[in-house]
C-alpha positions in Angstrom: 48.7 65.5 -108.5 51.2 63.2 -107.0 54.0 61.1 -109.0 53.7 57.4 -109.2 56.0 56.2 -106.2 58.4 54.2 -108.7 59.0 57.5 -110.5 60.5 59.5 -107.6 64.0 57.9 -108.1 63.7 56.6 -111.6 65.9 57.4 -114.3 64.3 58.3 -117.6 65.2 58.0 -121.0 63.4 60.4 -123.9 63.7 58.4 -127.2 63.0 59.9 -130.3 63.0 57.1 -132.8 64.7 58.6 -135.5 67.9 59.5 -133.6 67.9 56.3 -131.7 69.2 53.7 -134.1 70.3 54.3 -137.9 67.3 52.0 -138.9 65.0 54.6 -137.0 62.2 51.6 -136.1 60.7 50.4 -133.4 62.3 46.7 -134.1 65.9 48.3 -134.3 65.3 50.4 -130.8 63.9 47.2 -129.3 67.2 45.9 -129.5 69.1 49.2 -127.6 66.8 48.2 -124.6 69.3 46.0 -122.8 71.9 48.4 -123.4 69.8 51.3 -121.6 68.9 48.9 -119.0 72.6 48.5 -118.3 73.1 52.4 -118.2 70.7 52.2 -115.5 67.4 53.4 -117.2 64.5 52.5 -115.5 61.7 53.9 -118.0 61.7 55.1 -121.8 59.7 57.9 -122.5 58.6 57.2 -126.3 58.5 60.6 -128.5 55.0 60.3 -130.6 55.4 57.3 -132.5 52.0 57.9 -134.8 51.3 58.7 -138.0 52.2 62.3 -139.3 49.4 64.6 -141.1 50.5 65.6 -144.7 48.3 68.8 -145.1 50.6 71.8 -143.9 53.2 69.5 -143.2 56.1 71.1 -141.9 59.6 70.1 -144.0 59.6 66.8 -145.4 59.2 64.6 -142.2 56.6 66.7 -140.3 56.2 67.5 -136.9 55.5 64.4 -134.2 52.7 66.3 -132.8 50.6 66.5 -136.1 48.8 63.5 -135.6 46.5 61.9 -138.0 45.7 58.9 -135.9 46.5 58.5 -132.4 45.7 54.6 -132.3 48.0 53.5 -134.9 51.9 53.3 -135.6 53.9 55.6 -138.3 54.7 53.1 -140.7 58.2 55.0 -141.0 58.4 53.4 -137.5 57.2 49.7 -137.9 53.6 48.2 -136.9 51.5 47.9 -134.1 52.9 44.5 -133.8 56.7 46.1 -133.5 55.0 48.4 -131.1 53.8 45.9 -128.9 57.0 43.7 -129.0 59.0 46.9 -127.8 56.7 47.2 -124.7 57.1 43.5 -124.1 61.1 43.6 -124.6 60.9 46.8 -122.1 58.7 45.0 -119.4 60.8 41.5 -119.8 63.9 43.9 -118.7 61.9 45.5 -115.8 61.6 48.8 -117.9 58.4 51.1 -118.0 57.3 52.6 -121.3 55.6 55.7 -121.4 53.9 57.0 -124.4 54.0 60.8 -125.7 50.1 61.3 -125.9 48.8 64.6 -126.2 45.7 65.1 -127.8 45.3 68.8 -127.5 45.0 69.1 -131.5 45.4 66.2 -134.3 46.8 66.9 -137.8 44.5 68.7 -140.4 43.9 65.6 -142.3 43.3 63.5 -139.4 40.6 60.4 -139.2 38.7 62.2 -136.6 37.6 64.9 -139.0 36.0 62.6 -141.2 34.8 59.9 -138.8 33.7 62.1 -135.6 31.0 64.4 -135.2 32.2 68.3 -136.1 31.8 69.3 -132.5 34.9 67.4 -131.8 36.6 70.1 -132.9 36.9 74.0 -132.3 35.7 75.7 -135.6 35.6 79.3 -137.2 33.0 81.1 -138.5 33.2 79.4 -141.5 33.1 76.0 -140.1 37.0 75.1 -140.6 38.8 73.9 -137.6 40.6 76.3 -135.5 44.4 76.4 -135.7 46.0 76.6 -132.2 48.7 79.2 -131.2 49.8 79.3 -135.1 50.3 75.6 -135.2 49.0 75.9 -139.0 49.4 72.1 -139.4 46.9 71.3 -136.6 43.2 71.2 -136.0 42.2 72.2 -132.2 40.0 69.6 -130.3 37.1 70.6 -128.6 37.3 69.2 -125.2 34.6 67.9 -123.3 34.9 70.3 -120.7 33.4 72.9 -123.3 30.5 70.7 -124.2 29.4 69.3 -120.9 31.6 71.2 -118.0 33.8 69.6 -115.6 31.5 66.6 -114.6 31.5 65.5 -118.6 35.1 65.7 -118.6 35.8 63.7 -115.4 33.4 61.1 -116.5 35.1 60.8 -120.1 38.7 60.6 -118.5 37.2 58.1 -116.5 35.5 55.9 -119.6 38.6 56.5 -121.6 41.4 55.6 -119.4 39.9 53.6 -116.4 41.4 56.4 -114.1 39.2 57.5 -111.1 39.1 61.4 -111.0 37.9 62.9 -107.6 38.4 66.3 -107.8 38.6 69.0 -110.4 39.9 73.0 -110.2 39.4 74.9 -113.2 41.3 78.3 -112.7 40.7 81.1 -114.9 44.5 82.5 -115.6 43.2 86.1 -114.6 42.7 84.8 -111.1 46.3 83.5 -110.8 47.3 87.1 -111.6 44.7 88.6 -109.1 45.8 86.0 -106.4 49.6 87.1 -106.9 48.5 90.6 -106.9 46.9 90.4 -103.7 49.5 88.4 -102.1 51.7 91.6 -103.1 53.9 89.5 -105.7 56.1 86.8 -105.1 59.8 86.5 -104.7 61.3 84.0 -106.7 64.8 82.9 -108.2 64.3 83.3 -112.1 66.4 79.7 -113.4 67.8 81.4 -116.6 67.4 84.4 -119.0 64.0 84.3 -120.4 63.2 86.0 -123.8 60.2 84.8 -125.9 57.6 86.5 -127.9 54.3 85.2 -129.3 52.0 88.0 -131.2 49.4 85.2 -132.0 48.8 84.7 -128.0 49.8 88.4 -127.2 52.3 86.5 -125.2 56.0 88.5 -124.0 58.1 86.9 -121.6 61.4 88.9 -120.9 63.5 88.1 -117.8 67.1 88.0 -116.4 68.2 85.3 -114.5 68.4 85.9 -111.0 66.3 86.7 -107.6 63.5 88.7 -108.6 60.2 90.2 -107.3 57.2 89.5 -109.8 54.1 91.1 -109.6 51.0 88.6 -111.0 51.3 89.2 -114.7 55.0 88.8 -114.6 54.9 85.8 -112.6 52.4 84.0 -115.2 54.5 84.8 -118.0 57.4 83.2 -115.8 55.8 79.8 -115.4 54.5 79.7 -119.0 58.1 80.2 -120.2 59.1 77.0 -122.2 61.8 78.2 -124.5 63.8 81.1 -126.2 62.3 81.9 -129.8 64.7 80.3 -132.5 65.8 84.0 -133.3 67.0 84.2 -130.1 70.8 84.1 -129.2 70.2 82.1 -126.0 67.8 79.7 -127.8 70.7 76.8 -127.9 71.9 77.8 -124.4 68.8 77.2 -122.9 68.3 73.5 -124.2 68.7 72.5 -120.9 65.6 73.9 -119.7 63.5 71.1 -120.4 59.7 70.6 -119.1 61.4 68.9 -115.9 63.0 72.1 -115.2 59.9 73.9 -115.9 57.8 71.8 -113.9 60.1 72.2 -110.8 60.1 76.0 -111.2 56.4 76.0 -111.6 56.1 73.9 -108.5 58.4 76.5 -106.7 56.1 79.5 -107.4 53.2 77.7 -106.5 54.4 76.5 -102.9 55.8 79.6 -102.6 52.3 81.4 -103.2 50.6 78.6 -101.0 53.0 79.4 -98.0 52.0 83.1 -98.4 48.1 82.3 -98.1 48.0 80.4 -95.6 50.4 82.8 -93.2 49.6 84.6 -90.5 50.0 87.8 -92.5 47.4 86.9 -94.5 44.7 86.4 -92.5 43.5 89.9 -92.9 43.0 89.1 -96.9 40.7 86.1 -96.4 37.6 88.2 -97.7 40.3 89.5 -100.7 41.0 85.8 -101.2 37.3 84.4 -101.1 36.4 87.4 -103.8 39.0 86.2 -106.1 38.1 82.4 -105.5 34.5 83.1 -106.3 35.6 85.0 -109.3 37.9 83.1 -111.0 37.8 79.4 -109.6 35.6 76.3 -110.1 36.0 73.5 -108.1 34.3 70.5 -106.1 36.9 70.7 -103.5 35.6 72.0 -100.0 37.4 74.7 -98.1 38.6 72.2 -95.9 40.2 69.9 -98.5 41.7 73.0 -99.9 43.2 73.8 -96.9 44.6 70.3 -96.2 46.1 70.4 -99.9 47.7 73.4 -99.3 49.0 72.4 -96.0 50.5 69.0 -97.3 52.0 70.8 -100.6 54.0 73.2 -98.0 55.0 70.3 -95.6 56.4 68.2 -98.8 58.4 71.4 -99.8 60.0 72.0 -96.5 60.6 68.0 -96.1 62.5 68.1 -99.4 64.5 71.5 -98.1 65.1 69.8 -95.1 66.5 66.6 -96.9 68.8 68.8 -99.5 70.0 70.6 -96.5 70.8 67.2 -94.3 72.5 66.0 -97.6 74.7 69.1 -97.9 75.6 68.8 -93.9 76.6 65.2 -94.5 79.0 66.2 -97.3 80.3 68.9 -95.3 80.8 66.4 -92.4 82.3 64.2 -94.9 84.9 66.6 -95.8 85.7 67.5 -92.4 86.0 64.0 -91.3 88.4 63.5 -94.6 90.6 66.6 -93.4 90.9 65.0 -89.8 91.8 61.5 -91.4 94.2 63.1 -93.5 95.8 64.8 -90.3 95.7 61.4 -88.5 97.5 59.9 -91.8 100.0 62.4 -91.8 100.8 61.6 -88.1 100.9 58.0 -88.6 103.0 58.7 -91.6 105.4 60.4 -90.1 105.2 57.6 -87.1 105.7 55.0 -89.3 108.7 56.7 -91.0 110.3 56.9 -87.4 109.7 53.2 -87.0 111.0 52.4 -90.3 114.3 54.5 -89.9 114.9 53.2 -86.3 114.5 49.4 -88.0 116.6 50.4 -90.7 119.4 51.8 -88.3 119.2 48.7 -86.5 119.8 46.7 -89.3 122.3 49.0 -90.4 124.2 48.7 -87.2 124.0 44.7 -87.2 125.1 44.7 -90.8 128.5 47.3 -89.8 129.0 44.5 -87.0 129.3 41.9 -89.5 130.7 43.8 -92.4 132.7 47.0 -91.3 130.8 48.8 -93.8 128.7 51.9 -92.5 125.8 54.1 -94.0 124.8 57.5 -93.8 122.0 57.8 -90.9 120.4 60.6 -92.6 119.1 58.4 -95.6 115.4 59.3 -96.2 113.4 56.2 -95.2 110.4 55.0 -97.5 107.4 54.4 -94.9 106.7 50.7 -94.5 103.0 49.0 -95.1 102.1 49.3 -91.3 99.4 47.2 -90.6 97.8 49.8 -88.1 97.6 52.4 -90.6 95.7 49.9 -93.0 93.5 49.0 -90.2 92.9 53.1 -89.7 92.0 53.3 -93.4 89.4 50.2 -93.1 87.6 51.9 -90.1 87.6 55.0 -91.8 85.9 53.7 -95.0 84.0 51.5 -92.6 82.4 54.6 -91.0 82.0 56.4 -94.4 80.2 53.2 -95.6 78.0 52.8 -92.6 77.0 56.5 -91.8 76.8 58.3 -95.0 75.2 55.7 -97.5 73.7 58.1 -100.3 77.2 59.2 -101.4 79.9 57.1 -103.0 83.1 56.4 -100.8 85.1 58.2 -103.3 83.6 61.5 -103.0 83.9 61.2 -98.8 87.6 60.0 -99.0 89.4 61.3 -102.1 90.4 64.2 -100.4 92.5 61.6 -98.2 93.6 59.6 -101.2 95.0 62.7 -102.9 97.7 63.6 -100.4 98.5 60.4 -98.9 101.3 58.3 -99.3 99.3 55.1 -98.4 96.9 55.5 -101.0 97.6 51.8 -102.4 96.5 50.5 -99.1 93.4 52.7 -98.8 92.2 51.6 -102.3 92.6 48.1 -101.3 90.7 48.9 -98.0 88.4 50.3 -100.1 87.9 47.3 -102.2 87.4 45.0 -99.3 84.3 46.8 -98.1 82.5 47.0 -101.4 
């Protein structure tokens, strides 16, 4: 799935309405949008704003994801008119709004339970809606795929969202494990210590941060990790690992696997790959399509790595340039001091001729505001500005300013270029 073009360099702000303002309402949050826009925010990711179920409610406020009605607004936050006004305000500021719509389940008192056919929900032997993954304040929805397969699911998505669906891939998780094992495992950097246990799913994830070789089962566990159990000592320390970092890690694993699949060393395993594919994968993609997408994904990964390497090289070059300019400045500073001293001695000699008073020739001079030196700085900053545009000028010439006697002139030169 390709990200929308606008999102690639966008700054997103995840908004929890209860914490955004003291009022905790959509109307109050709308008043904060201008402030967020001034901070450079391009899009607001609005946490679930729907009515929360009362049956099995967690605490006094309940879970945002125990949703009674996906087409209504939680009265705590305001009305549908308030929601529409919030969106209009964001759009007027040139911002986008993303809503958190995760229809894997509903609350156990959702309107769909009363208004929709019973097979909208997965049910146990007694007819009660199934509880997903131990979330006992929710009821698990029965997806279109289970009733009619991929074709029905694609049709439902197109009718509901107006988004055409060209391809689908249904992969049994066992197939992912089998593929990784057939490839001899995967070497990957685990970004943090992972400790999570879910007895309900039989899922147990325990890894230390660092570069590791993982087999199929271990790889599946690592990519499924979201956070530690709350009882874990690292639970709070690992809060930086959000769905963004998780997605990046999953992408890194998939790209690494794709490269191994299409590598020369894997040619002898084609028959095994086909056996795994036929056993665990269902798709309407042709083999040619799959090879194309795998190659594109690998090329995109390489392209990003090349860009990152280029950025690092530019930074190194900038640092080296800064060192050279600092040396040049030091030399010019010494030269300016000598010029100043000569001028000072000349002035002292003339003064002595007039007054008969003499000064110590070893008096330390102060470097003059030499015009040539100012021009050197302007030239240096121009080079940085023209040839290293992705980086703020301060990142490149700060090393020069730190040790230069002419920081005032450099700062002035910088201001004239901005």
